All heavy atoms as TSV, in Angstrom:
chain	resi	resn	atom	element	x	y	z
A	1	MET	N	N	25.283	22.114	20.093
A	1	MET	CA	C	26.681	22.250	19.905
A	1	MET	C	C	27.430	22.385	21.242
A	1	MET	O	O	28.461	21.868	21.372
A	1	MET	CB	C	26.974	23.489	18.945
A	1	MET	CG	C	28.402	23.601	18.569
A	1	MET	SD	S	28.616	24.906	17.330
A	1	MET	CE	C	28.890	23.845	15.883
A	2	ASP	N	N	26.921	23.166	22.136
A	2	ASP	CA	C	27.541	23.385	23.433
A	2	ASP	C	C	26.892	22.409	24.410
A	2	ASP	O	O	25.913	22.729	24.998
A	2	ASP	CB	C	27.395	24.840	23.801
A	2	ASP	CG	C	28.253	25.223	24.962
A	2	ASP	OD1	O	29.342	24.584	25.156
A	2	ASP	OD2	O	27.906	26.094	25.743
A	3	GLN	N	N	27.509	21.308	24.556
A	3	GLN	CA	C	26.929	20.251	25.467
A	3	GLN	C	C	27.740	20.161	26.712
A	3	GLN	O	O	28.952	20.294	26.744
A	3	GLN	CB	C	26.953	18.910	24.778
A	3	GLN	CG	C	26.096	18.896	23.490
A	3	GLN	CD	C	26.223	17.522	22.761
A	3	GLN	OE1	O	27.036	16.726	23.137
A	3	GLN	NE2	N	25.478	17.370	21.722
A	4	PRO	N	N	27.054	19.975	27.861
A	4	PRO	CA	C	27.760	19.813	29.170
A	4	PRO	C	C	28.545	18.508	29.179
A	4	PRO	O	O	28.211	17.542	28.539
A	4	PRO	CB	C	26.640	19.725	30.189
A	4	PRO	CG	C	25.459	19.358	29.458
A	4	PRO	CD	C	25.582	19.841	28.014
A	5	SER	N	N	29.632	18.487	29.948
A	5	SER	CA	C	30.424	17.326	30.110
A	5	SER	C	C	29.709	16.356	30.987
A	5	SER	O	O	29.237	16.664	32.116
A	5	SER	CB	C	31.788	17.646	30.764
A	5	SER	OG	O	32.498	18.586	30.006
A	6	VAL	N	N	29.573	15.106	30.562
A	6	VAL	CA	C	28.822	14.095	31.264
A	6	VAL	C	C	29.699	12.785	31.369
A	6	VAL	O	O	30.271	12.413	30.371
A	6	VAL	CB	C	27.499	13.763	30.611
A	6	VAL	CG1	C	26.775	12.660	31.344
A	6	VAL	CG2	C	26.609	14.992	30.461
A	7	ALA	N	N	29.879	12.309	32.513
A	7	ALA	CA	C	30.644	11.078	32.731
A	7	ALA	C	C	29.870	9.931	32.216
A	7	ALA	O	O	28.694	10.013	31.775
A	7	ALA	CB	C	30.970	10.910	34.232
A	8	VAL	N	N	30.503	8.768	32.209
A	8	VAL	CA	C	29.894	7.566	31.636
A	8	VAL	C	C	28.620	7.212	32.294
A	8	VAL	O	O	27.618	6.830	31.680
A	8	VAL	CB	C	30.896	6.356	31.761
A	8	VAL	CG1	C	30.245	5.133	31.254
A	8	VAL	CG2	C	32.126	6.692	30.905
A	9	ASN	N	N	28.545	7.371	33.650
A	9	ASN	CA	C	27.384	7.044	34.387
A	9	ASN	C	C	26.279	8.143	34.401
A	9	ASN	O	O	25.273	8.024	35.049
A	9	ASN	CB	C	27.680	6.527	35.808
A	9	ASN	CG	C	28.306	7.723	36.644
A	9	ASN	OD1	O	28.479	8.831	36.097
A	9	ASN	ND2	N	28.633	7.356	37.848
A	10	GLY	N	N	26.549	9.249	33.696
A	10	GLY	CA	C	25.568	10.310	33.648
A	10	GLY	C	C	25.747	11.399	34.741
A	10	GLY	O	O	25.093	12.375	34.714
A	11	ALA	N	N	26.612	11.145	35.640
A	11	ALA	CA	C	26.859	12.136	36.782
A	11	ALA	C	C	27.891	13.212	36.290
A	11	ALA	O	O	28.734	12.914	35.581
A	11	ALA	CB	C	27.356	11.398	37.952
A	12	ARG	N	N	27.618	14.391	36.784
A	12	ARG	CA	C	28.587	15.465	36.504
A	12	ARG	C	C	29.736	15.416	37.499
A	12	ARG	O	O	29.543	15.141	38.664
A	12	ARG	CB	C	27.850	16.829	36.557
A	12	ARG	CG	C	26.798	16.964	35.485
A	12	ARG	CD	C	26.127	18.222	35.448
A	12	ARG	NE	N	27.073	19.288	35.170
A	12	ARG	CZ	C	26.926	20.551	35.503
A	12	ARG	NH1	N	25.820	20.922	36.148
A	12	ARG	NH2	N	27.762	21.472	35.212
A	13	ARG	N	N	30.892	15.860	36.944
A	13	ARG	CA	C	32.026	15.963	37.907
A	13	ARG	C	C	31.907	17.121	38.839
A	13	ARG	O	O	31.288	18.152	38.507
A	13	ARG	CB	C	33.284	16.121	37.094
A	13	ARG	CG	C	33.586	14.893	36.248
A	13	ARG	CD	C	34.918	15.019	35.536
A	13	ARG	NE	N	35.588	16.366	35.705
A	13	ARG	CZ	C	36.425	16.849	34.932
A	13	ARG	NH1	N	36.728	16.300	33.789
A	13	ARG	NH2	N	37.006	18.054	35.174
A	14	ASN	N	N	32.486	17.043	39.967
A	14	ASN	CA	C	32.468	18.157	40.988
A	14	ASN	C	C	33.151	19.412	40.375
A	14	ASN	O	O	32.594	20.558	40.680
A	14	ASN	CB	C	33.263	17.789	42.293
A	14	ASN	CG	C	32.494	16.786	43.081
A	14	ASN	OD1	O	31.301	16.595	42.857
A	14	ASN	ND2	N	33.158	16.150	43.983
A	15	GLU	N	N	34.120	19.275	39.564
A	15	GLU	CA	C	34.782	20.400	38.976
A	15	GLU	C	C	33.815	21.149	38.050
A	15	GLU	O	O	33.805	22.403	37.977
A	15	GLU	CB	C	36.046	19.994	38.203
A	15	GLU	CG	C	37.212	19.536	39.051
A	15	GLU	CD	C	37.024	18.032	39.454
A	15	GLU	OE1	O	36.145	17.378	39.011
A	15	GLU	OE2	O	37.930	17.623	40.218
A	16	ASP	N	N	33.016	20.403	37.303
A	16	ASP	CA	C	31.986	21.023	36.382
A	16	ASP	C	C	30.913	21.773	37.167
A	16	ASP	O	O	30.531	22.861	36.803
A	16	ASP	CB	C	31.362	20.009	35.487
A	16	ASP	CG	C	32.368	19.324	34.509
A	16	ASP	OD1	O	33.373	20.024	34.183
A	16	ASP	OD2	O	32.160	18.169	34.158
A	17	ILE	N	N	30.503	21.160	38.252
A	17	ILE	CA	C	29.477	21.850	39.063
A	17	ILE	C	C	30.025	23.125	39.767
A	17	ILE	O	O	29.353	24.117	39.808
A	17	ILE	CB	C	28.943	20.818	40.191
A	17	ILE	CG1	C	28.205	19.622	39.525
A	17	ILE	CG2	C	28.054	21.455	41.091
A	17	ILE	CD1	C	27.976	18.455	40.363
A	18	ALA	N	N	31.252	22.985	40.222
A	18	ALA	CA	C	31.909	24.148	40.826
A	18	ALA	C	C	32.043	25.278	39.859
A	18	ALA	O	O	31.921	26.405	40.136
A	18	ALA	CB	C	33.219	23.727	41.465
A	19	LEU	N	N	32.394	24.907	38.602
A	19	LEU	CA	C	32.612	25.961	37.586
A	19	LEU	C	C	31.219	26.652	37.297
A	19	LEU	O	O	31.179	27.854	37.051
A	19	LEU	CB	C	33.169	25.334	36.279
A	19	LEU	CG	C	33.425	26.290	35.170
A	19	LEU	CD1	C	34.467	27.345	35.618
A	19	LEU	CD2	C	33.969	25.522	33.943
A	20	ASP	N	N	30.144	25.874	37.235
A	20	ASP	CA	C	28.849	26.465	37.001
A	20	ASP	C	C	28.449	27.367	38.124
A	20	ASP	O	O	27.895	28.459	37.964
A	20	ASP	CB	C	27.758	25.382	36.809
A	20	ASP	CG	C	27.872	24.731	35.426
A	20	ASP	OD1	O	28.491	25.266	34.545
A	20	ASP	OD2	O	27.272	23.614	35.268
A	21	LEU	N	N	28.767	26.914	39.330
A	21	LEU	CA	C	28.510	27.694	40.584
A	21	LEU	C	C	29.304	29.086	40.513
A	21	LEU	O	O	28.850	30.153	40.761
A	21	LEU	CB	C	28.844	26.943	41.868
A	21	LEU	CG	C	28.543	27.704	43.216
A	21	LEU	CD1	C	27.081	28.123	43.348
A	21	LEU	CD2	C	28.963	26.713	44.301
A	22	LEU	N	N	30.620	28.928	40.126
A	22	LEU	CA	C	31.476	30.109	39.961
A	22	LEU	C	C	30.841	31.077	38.974
A	22	LEU	O	O	30.784	32.292	39.232
A	22	LEU	CB	C	32.834	29.719	39.495
A	22	LEU	CG	C	33.697	30.811	38.887
A	22	LEU	CD1	C	34.310	31.674	40.033
A	22	LEU	CD2	C	34.823	30.344	38.053
A	23	LYS	N	N	30.410	30.570	37.798
A	23	LYS	CA	C	29.761	31.455	36.821
A	23	LYS	C	C	28.565	32.177	37.341
A	23	LYS	O	O	28.397	33.411	37.201
A	23	LYS	CB	C	29.367	30.619	35.553
A	23	LYS	CG	C	30.577	30.106	34.784
A	23	LYS	CD	C	30.107	29.269	33.635
A	23	LYS	CE	C	31.148	28.549	32.916
A	23	LYS	NZ	N	30.614	27.696	31.871
A	24	PHE	N	N	27.763	31.444	38.049
A	24	PHE	CA	C	26.480	32.017	38.608
A	24	PHE	C	C	26.887	33.130	39.629
A	24	PHE	O	O	26.370	34.223	39.554
A	24	PHE	CB	C	25.655	30.930	39.318
A	24	PHE	CG	C	24.486	31.493	40.076
A	24	PHE	CD1	C	23.392	31.905	39.441
A	24	PHE	CD2	C	24.585	31.593	41.414
A	24	PHE	CE1	C	22.325	32.443	40.133
A	24	PHE	CE2	C	23.525	32.096	42.190
A	24	PHE	CZ	C	22.397	32.576	41.519
A	25	VAL	N	N	27.810	32.791	40.563
A	25	VAL	CA	C	28.146	33.792	41.640
A	25	VAL	C	C	28.847	35.006	40.969
A	25	VAL	O	O	28.517	36.160	41.301
A	25	VAL	CB	C	29.020	33.158	42.684
A	25	VAL	CG1	C	29.594	34.137	43.609
A	25	VAL	CG2	C	28.257	32.091	43.484
A	26	ALA	N	N	29.700	34.804	39.958
A	26	ALA	CA	C	30.464	35.908	39.358
A	26	ALA	C	C	29.498	36.839	38.683
A	26	ALA	O	O	29.643	38.041	38.667
A	26	ALA	CB	C	31.564	35.341	38.516
A	27	ILE	N	N	28.557	36.293	37.908
A	27	ILE	CA	C	27.606	37.033	37.130
A	27	ILE	C	C	26.689	37.820	38.019
A	27	ILE	O	O	26.410	38.996	37.829
A	27	ILE	CB	C	26.751	36.180	36.157
A	27	ILE	CG1	C	27.725	35.710	35.003
A	27	ILE	CG2	C	25.600	36.917	35.573
A	27	ILE	CD1	C	27.101	34.646	34.137
A	28	THR	N	N	26.165	37.174	39.046
A	28	THR	CA	C	25.224	37.882	39.931
A	28	THR	C	C	25.825	38.915	40.896
A	28	THR	O	O	25.145	39.858	41.197
A	28	THR	CB	C	24.383	36.826	40.813
A	28	THR	OG1	O	25.288	36.088	41.576
A	28	THR	CG2	C	23.543	35.971	39.921
A	29	THR	N	N	27.107	38.682	41.192
A	29	THR	CA	C	27.754	39.658	42.080
A	29	THR	C	C	28.653	40.632	41.355
A	29	THR	O	O	29.050	41.659	41.907
A	29	THR	CB	C	28.642	38.961	43.143
A	29	THR	OG1	O	29.642	38.252	42.483
A	29	THR	CG2	C	27.741	38.038	44.042
A	30	GLY	N	N	28.943	40.382	40.086
A	30	GLY	CA	C	29.826	41.320	39.332
A	30	GLY	C	C	31.318	41.115	39.619
A	30	GLY	O	O	32.127	42.015	39.236
A	31	ILE	N	N	31.691	39.991	40.151
A	31	ILE	CA	C	33.120	39.702	40.393
A	31	ILE	C	C	33.795	39.519	39.089
A	31	ILE	O	O	33.305	38.775	38.213
A	31	ILE	CB	C	33.312	38.511	41.312
A	31	ILE	CG1	C	32.775	38.744	42.712
A	31	ILE	CG2	C	34.804	38.091	41.286
A	31	ILE	CD1	C	32.892	37.552	43.621
A	32	GLY	N	N	34.962	40.219	38.915
A	32	GLY	CA	C	35.666	40.096	37.677
A	32	GLY	C	C	35.317	41.006	36.575
A	32	GLY	O	O	35.903	41.078	35.600
A	33	ARG	N	N	34.284	41.837	36.879
A	33	ARG	CA	C	33.823	42.751	35.857
A	33	ARG	C	C	34.462	44.163	36.237
A	33	ARG	O	O	34.448	44.512	37.380
A	33	ARG	CB	C	32.321	42.868	35.914
A	33	ARG	CG	C	31.793	43.799	34.800
A	33	ARG	CD	C	30.274	43.846	34.727
A	33	ARG	NE	N	29.592	42.932	35.668
A	33	ARG	CZ	C	28.513	43.250	36.293
A	33	ARG	NH1	N	27.905	44.463	36.229
A	33	ARG	NH2	N	27.894	42.401	37.062
A	34	ALA	N	N	34.974	44.828	35.227
A	34	ALA	CA	C	35.486	46.152	35.447
A	34	ALA	C	C	34.375	47.086	35.802
A	34	ALA	O	O	33.352	47.079	35.152
A	34	ALA	CB	C	36.228	46.637	34.212
A	35	SER	N	N	34.521	47.910	36.854
A	35	SER	CA	C	33.474	48.792	37.314
A	35	SER	C	C	33.699	50.143	36.629
A	35	SER	O	O	34.756	50.602	36.491
A	35	SER	CB	C	33.509	48.970	38.761
A	35	SER	OG	O	34.748	49.406	39.183
A	36	ALA	N	N	32.603	50.667	36.147
A	36	ALA	CA	C	32.573	52.019	35.557
A	36	ALA	C	C	32.497	53.043	36.631
A	36	ALA	O	O	31.771	52.899	37.600
A	36	ALA	CB	C	31.369	52.108	34.566
A	37	PRO	N	N	33.258	54.114	36.513
A	37	PRO	CA	C	33.146	55.204	37.559
A	37	PRO	C	C	31.777	55.843	37.569
A	37	PRO	O	O	31.192	56.054	36.513
A	37	PRO	CB	C	34.240	56.129	37.176
A	37	PRO	CG	C	34.520	55.843	35.709
A	37	PRO	CD	C	34.092	54.432	35.460
A	38	ALA	N	N	31.307	56.087	38.776
A	38	ALA	CA	C	30.030	56.762	38.908
A	38	ALA	C	C	30.257	58.229	38.973
A	38	ALA	O	O	31.359	58.704	39.318
A	38	ALA	CB	C	29.305	56.222	40.200
A	39	THR	N	N	29.262	59.023	38.687
A	39	THR	CA	C	29.282	60.443	38.665
A	39	THR	C	C	29.631	60.885	40.074
A	39	THR	O	O	28.998	60.514	41.083
A	39	THR	CB	C	27.987	61.045	38.262
A	39	THR	OG1	O	27.617	60.569	36.978
A	39	THR	CG2	C	27.992	62.579	38.185
A	40	GLY	N	N	30.696	61.690	40.194
A	40	GLY	CA	C	31.108	62.311	41.469
A	40	GLY	C	C	31.923	61.386	42.326
A	40	GLY	O	O	32.346	61.700	43.382
A	41	PHE	N	N	32.273	60.193	41.805
A	41	PHE	CA	C	33.145	59.253	42.556
A	41	PHE	C	C	34.323	58.912	41.754
A	41	PHE	O	O	34.255	58.496	40.579
A	41	PHE	CB	C	32.323	57.997	42.877
A	41	PHE	CG	C	33.168	56.919	43.567
A	41	PHE	CD1	C	33.483	57.061	44.908
A	41	PHE	CD2	C	33.673	55.915	42.838
A	41	PHE	CE1	C	34.296	56.148	45.522
A	41	PHE	CE2	C	34.437	54.873	43.444
A	41	PHE	CZ	C	34.757	55.039	44.816
A	42	VAL	N	N	35.494	59.043	42.336
A	42	VAL	CA	C	36.750	58.688	41.695
A	42	VAL	C	C	37.429	57.634	42.497
A	42	VAL	O	O	37.713	57.890	43.737
A	42	VAL	CB	C	37.666	59.924	41.506
A	42	VAL	CG1	C	38.965	59.480	40.871
A	42	VAL	CG2	C	36.976	60.989	40.660
A	43	ALA	N	N	37.640	56.459	41.961
A	43	ALA	CA	C	38.318	55.397	42.719
A	43	ALA	C	C	39.742	55.736	42.895
A	43	ALA	O	O	40.370	56.418	42.037
A	43	ALA	CB	C	38.183	54.072	41.899
A	44	ALA	N	N	40.295	55.272	43.995
A	44	ALA	CA	C	41.721	55.559	44.353
A	44	ALA	C	C	42.681	54.966	43.279
A	44	ALA	O	O	43.587	55.579	42.814
A	44	ALA	CB	C	42.021	55.049	45.736
A	45	SER	N	N	42.360	53.767	42.916
A	45	SER	CA	C	43.128	53.068	41.867
A	45	SER	C	C	42.246	51.987	41.256
A	45	SER	O	O	41.465	51.338	41.907
A	45	SER	CB	C	44.389	52.456	42.439
A	45	SER	OG	O	44.125	51.461	43.365
A	46	ALA	N	N	42.454	51.856	39.982
A	46	ALA	CA	C	41.670	50.839	39.279
A	46	ALA	C	C	42.219	49.458	39.568
A	46	ALA	O	O	43.460	49.274	39.658
A	46	ALA	CB	C	41.705	51.067	37.748
A	47	PRO	N	N	41.324	48.429	39.790
A	47	PRO	CA	C	41.771	47.121	40.054
A	47	PRO	C	C	42.548	46.538	38.837
A	47	PRO	O	O	42.160	46.774	37.664
A	47	PRO	CB	C	40.554	46.269	40.399
A	47	PRO	CG	C	39.438	47.193	40.130
A	47	PRO	CD	C	39.928	48.563	39.781
A	48	ARG	N	N	43.612	45.839	39.077
A	48	ARG	CA	C	44.446	45.323	38.013
A	48	ARG	C	C	43.784	43.995	37.532
A	48	ARG	O	O	43.046	43.308	38.294
A	48	ARG	CB	C	45.801	44.960	38.573
A	48	ARG	CG	C	46.550	46.224	39.040
A	48	ARG	CD	C	47.926	45.841	39.564
A	48	ARG	NE	N	47.961	44.519	40.151
A	48	ARG	CZ	C	48.829	44.076	40.963
A	48	ARG	NH1	N	49.822	44.845	41.303
A	48	ARG	NH2	N	48.794	42.855	41.442
A	49	PRO	N	N	44.012	43.615	36.272
A	49	PRO	CA	C	43.513	42.354	35.806
A	49	PRO	C	C	43.969	41.159	36.650
A	49	PRO	O	O	43.228	40.195	36.819
A	49	PRO	CB	C	44.086	42.254	34.390
A	49	PRO	CG	C	44.309	43.628	33.963
A	49	PRO	CD	C	44.730	44.375	35.245
A	50	GLU	N	N	45.136	41.209	37.173
A	50	GLU	CA	C	45.641	40.127	38.012
A	50	GLU	C	C	44.791	39.988	39.263
A	50	GLU	O	O	44.587	38.825	39.750
A	50	GLU	CB	C	47.082	40.319	38.433
A	50	GLU	CG	C	48.065	40.256	37.306
A	50	GLU	CD	C	48.213	41.566	36.552
A	50	GLU	OE1	O	47.773	42.619	37.064
A	50	GLU	OE2	O	48.830	41.634	35.422
A	51	ASP	N	N	44.328	41.100	39.765
A	51	ASP	CA	C	43.461	41.008	41.005
A	51	ASP	C	C	42.130	40.308	40.609
A	51	ASP	O	O	41.615	39.554	41.439
A	51	ASP	CB	C	43.173	42.471	41.495
A	51	ASP	CG	C	44.405	43.064	42.070
A	51	ASP	OD1	O	45.347	42.372	42.450
A	51	ASP	OD2	O	44.406	44.334	42.108
A	52	HIS	N	N	41.616	40.604	39.450
A	52	HIS	CA	C	40.341	39.938	38.989
A	52	HIS	C	C	40.599	38.419	38.854
A	52	HIS	O	O	39.737	37.606	39.317
A	52	HIS	CB	C	39.852	40.482	37.662
A	52	HIS	CG	C	39.298	41.916	37.834
A	52	HIS	ND1	N	38.173	42.171	38.545
A	52	HIS	CD2	C	39.708	43.013	37.256
A	52	HIS	CE1	C	37.874	43.478	38.419
A	52	HIS	NE2	N	38.883	44.008	37.670
A	53	VAL	N	N	41.703	38.074	38.220
A	53	VAL	CA	C	42.018	36.601	38.122
A	53	VAL	C	C	42.174	36.000	39.471
A	53	VAL	O	O	41.633	34.905	39.716
A	53	VAL	CB	C	43.252	36.449	37.219
A	53	VAL	CG1	C	43.762	35.016	37.280
A	53	VAL	CG2	C	43.035	36.901	35.809
A	54	ASN	N	N	42.875	36.564	40.388
A	54	ASN	CA	C	43.012	36.049	41.736
A	54	ASN	C	C	41.630	35.845	42.439
A	54	ASN	O	O	41.409	34.813	43.088
A	54	ASN	CB	C	43.951	36.813	42.544
A	54	ASN	CG	C	45.370	36.721	42.080
A	54	ASN	OD1	O	45.774	35.707	41.470
A	54	ASN	ND2	N	46.178	37.723	42.404
A	55	GLN	N	N	40.754	36.859	42.282
A	55	GLN	CA	C	39.436	36.654	42.831
A	55	GLN	C	C	38.703	35.573	42.312
A	55	GLN	O	O	38.040	34.818	42.997
A	55	GLN	CB	C	38.649	37.988	42.568
A	55	GLN	CG	C	38.985	39.163	43.474
A	55	GLN	CD	C	38.105	40.375	43.127
A	55	GLN	OE1	O	37.675	40.508	42.013
A	55	GLN	NE2	N	37.891	41.241	44.104
A	56	LEU	N	N	38.724	35.338	40.977
A	56	LEU	CA	C	38.026	34.311	40.355
A	56	LEU	C	C	38.617	32.915	40.755
A	56	LEU	O	O	37.875	31.916	41.025
A	56	LEU	CB	C	38.028	34.463	38.844
A	56	LEU	CG	C	37.169	35.615	38.304
A	56	LEU	CD1	C	37.401	35.823	36.792
A	56	LEU	CD2	C	35.688	35.404	38.574
A	57	LEU	N	N	39.897	32.811	40.774
A	57	LEU	CA	C	40.573	31.549	41.230
A	57	LEU	C	C	40.186	31.195	42.669
A	57	LEU	O	O	39.940	30.055	42.998
A	57	LEU	CB	C	42.095	31.653	41.029
A	57	LEU	CG	C	42.547	31.647	39.616
A	57	LEU	CD1	C	44.048	31.821	39.528
A	57	LEU	CD2	C	42.148	30.323	38.903
A	58	GLU	N	N	40.205	32.226	43.544
A	58	GLU	CA	C	39.862	31.954	44.919
A	58	GLU	C	C	38.375	31.539	45.039
A	58	GLU	O	O	38.027	30.663	45.787
A	58	GLU	CB	C	40.052	33.253	45.776
A	58	GLU	CG	C	39.726	33.077	47.194
A	58	GLU	CD	C	39.923	34.374	48.041
A	58	GLU	OE1	O	40.762	35.183	47.648
A	58	GLU	OE2	O	39.249	34.514	49.035
A	59	LEU	N	N	37.558	32.227	44.235
A	59	LEU	CA	C	36.092	31.859	44.284
A	59	LEU	C	C	35.917	30.444	43.770
A	59	LEU	O	O	35.171	29.680	44.309
A	59	LEU	CB	C	35.338	32.876	43.414
A	59	LEU	CG	C	33.786	32.647	43.320
A	59	LEU	CD1	C	33.120	32.595	44.703
A	59	LEU	CD2	C	33.153	33.694	42.404
A	60	TYR	N	N	36.627	30.088	42.700
A	60	TYR	CA	C	36.481	28.695	42.173
A	60	TYR	C	C	36.891	27.643	43.230
A	60	TYR	O	O	36.214	26.662	43.411
A	60	TYR	CB	C	37.338	28.506	40.922
A	60	TYR	CG	C	37.295	27.091	40.421
A	60	TYR	CD1	C	36.232	26.563	39.810
A	60	TYR	CD2	C	38.355	26.185	40.677
A	60	TYR	CE1	C	36.150	25.257	39.377
A	60	TYR	CE2	C	38.370	24.895	40.261
A	60	TYR	CZ	C	37.209	24.424	39.644
A	60	TYR	OH	O	37.148	23.110	39.226
A	61	SER	N	N	38.001	27.924	43.925
A	61	SER	CA	C	38.446	26.968	44.956
A	61	SER	C	C	37.425	26.867	46.024
A	61	SER	O	O	37.090	25.752	46.582
A	61	SER	CB	C	39.806	27.266	45.500
A	61	SER	OG	O	39.766	28.110	46.567
A	62	ARG	N	N	36.791	27.975	46.427
A	62	ARG	CA	C	35.724	27.952	47.488
A	62	ARG	C	C	34.531	27.214	46.976
A	62	ARG	O	O	33.914	26.466	47.707
A	62	ARG	CB	C	35.384	29.420	47.854
A	62	ARG	CG	C	36.470	30.060	48.667
A	62	ARG	CD	C	36.138	31.504	48.957
A	62	ARG	NE	N	34.928	31.589	49.804
A	62	ARG	CZ	C	34.356	32.684	50.101
A	62	ARG	NH1	N	34.835	33.875	49.645
A	62	ARG	NH2	N	33.274	32.718	50.875
A	63	CYS	N	N	34.159	27.408	45.675
A	63	CYS	CA	C	32.965	26.652	45.113
A	63	CYS	C	C	33.247	25.182	45.107
A	63	CYS	O	O	32.370	24.431	45.479
A	63	CYS	CB	C	32.730	27.177	43.664
A	63	CYS	SG	S	32.056	28.861	43.620
A	64	LEU	N	N	34.486	24.782	44.752
A	64	LEU	CA	C	34.788	23.368	44.655
A	64	LEU	C	C	34.786	22.766	46.081
A	64	LEU	O	O	34.278	21.654	46.223
A	64	LEU	CB	C	36.258	23.204	44.074
A	64	LEU	CG	C	36.684	21.760	43.835
A	64	LEU	CD1	C	35.645	21.018	42.919
A	64	LEU	CD2	C	38.060	21.697	43.222
A	65	GLN	N	N	35.186	23.509	47.058
A	65	GLN	CA	C	35.147	22.992	48.468
A	65	GLN	C	C	33.699	22.761	48.844
A	65	GLN	O	O	33.405	21.811	49.541
A	65	GLN	CB	C	35.873	23.905	49.364
A	65	GLN	CG	C	37.375	23.924	49.282
A	65	GLN	CD	C	37.974	24.982	50.162
A	65	GLN	OE1	O	37.355	25.806	50.787
A	65	GLN	NE2	N	39.314	24.860	50.258
A	66	VAL	N	N	32.836	23.716	48.493
A	66	VAL	CA	C	31.510	23.594	48.862
A	66	VAL	C	C	30.831	22.403	48.217
A	66	VAL	O	O	30.082	21.640	48.840
A	66	VAL	CB	C	30.690	24.898	48.557
A	66	VAL	CG1	C	29.199	24.730	48.684
A	66	VAL	CG2	C	31.173	26.018	49.543
A	67	VAL	N	N	31.039	22.250	46.941
A	67	VAL	CA	C	30.501	21.146	46.158
A	67	VAL	C	C	30.962	19.826	46.716
A	67	VAL	O	O	30.210	18.816	46.833
A	67	VAL	CB	C	30.898	21.205	44.606
A	67	VAL	CG1	C	30.558	19.997	43.923
A	67	VAL	CG2	C	30.187	22.496	44.077
A	68	GLU	N	N	32.200	19.722	47.147
A	68	GLU	CA	C	32.784	18.461	47.686
A	68	GLU	C	C	32.348	18.266	49.151
A	68	GLU	O	O	32.645	17.291	49.730
A	68	GLU	CB	C	34.334	18.477	47.622
A	68	GLU	CG	C	34.770	18.333	46.212
A	68	GLU	CD	C	36.255	18.436	46.027
A	68	GLU	OE1	O	36.921	19.014	47.000
A	68	GLU	OE2	O	36.746	18.004	44.985
A	69	GLY	N	N	31.673	19.262	49.716
A	69	GLY	CA	C	31.152	19.136	51.098
A	69	GLY	C	C	32.191	19.486	52.179
A	69	GLY	O	O	32.041	19.220	53.331
A	70	LYS	N	N	33.315	20.142	51.692
A	70	LYS	CA	C	34.412	20.419	52.669
A	70	LYS	C	C	34.297	21.844	53.243
A	70	LYS	O	O	34.956	22.173	54.233
A	70	LYS	CB	C	35.724	20.240	51.999
A	70	LYS	CG	C	36.028	18.846	51.530
A	70	LYS	CD	C	37.317	18.777	50.807
A	70	LYS	CE	C	37.504	17.325	50.302
A	70	LYS	NZ	N	38.775	17.247	49.454
A	71	GLY	N	N	33.531	22.717	52.590
A	71	GLY	CA	C	33.551	24.096	53.055
A	71	GLY	C	C	32.148	24.627	53.386
A	71	GLY	O	O	31.964	25.862	53.421
A	72	ALA	N	N	31.213	23.777	53.550
A	72	ALA	CA	C	29.801	24.236	53.725
A	72	ALA	C	C	29.599	24.947	55.049
A	72	ALA	O	O	28.845	25.918	55.117
A	72	ALA	CB	C	28.862	23.049	53.612
A	73	SER	N	N	30.253	24.499	56.109
A	73	SER	CA	C	30.056	25.171	57.435
A	73	SER	C	C	31.271	26.033	57.775
A	73	SER	O	O	32.358	25.534	57.821
A	73	SER	CB	C	29.864	24.064	58.480
A	73	SER	OG	O	30.982	23.228	58.560
A	74	ARG	N	N	30.977	27.285	58.050
A	74	ARG	CA	C	32.012	28.191	58.450
A	74	ARG	C	C	31.693	28.839	59.728
A	74	ARG	O	O	30.606	29.109	60.076
A	74	ARG	CB	C	32.220	29.275	57.384
A	74	ARG	CG	C	33.153	28.787	56.304
A	74	ARG	CD	C	33.526	29.976	55.524
A	74	ARG	NE	N	34.693	29.545	54.669
A	74	ARG	CZ	C	35.585	30.388	54.233
A	74	ARG	NH1	N	35.456	31.630	54.381
A	74	ARG	NH2	N	36.467	29.938	53.458
């Protein structure tokens, strides 16, 4: 039921690959996930949902640049 998008020639679009890369990086690093306070630690202020969205959008644009070969060397 959940099938990946495939172009006519069978190649995946750069946007799809960048989105998969974004998902992998976000899951493994915890970007966009609300952090639970640890015992004895009180955060100065909780991150806003807009900050999470901005982080994810920035990460997606970086992933797309890497997939397109424009941002691999820094």
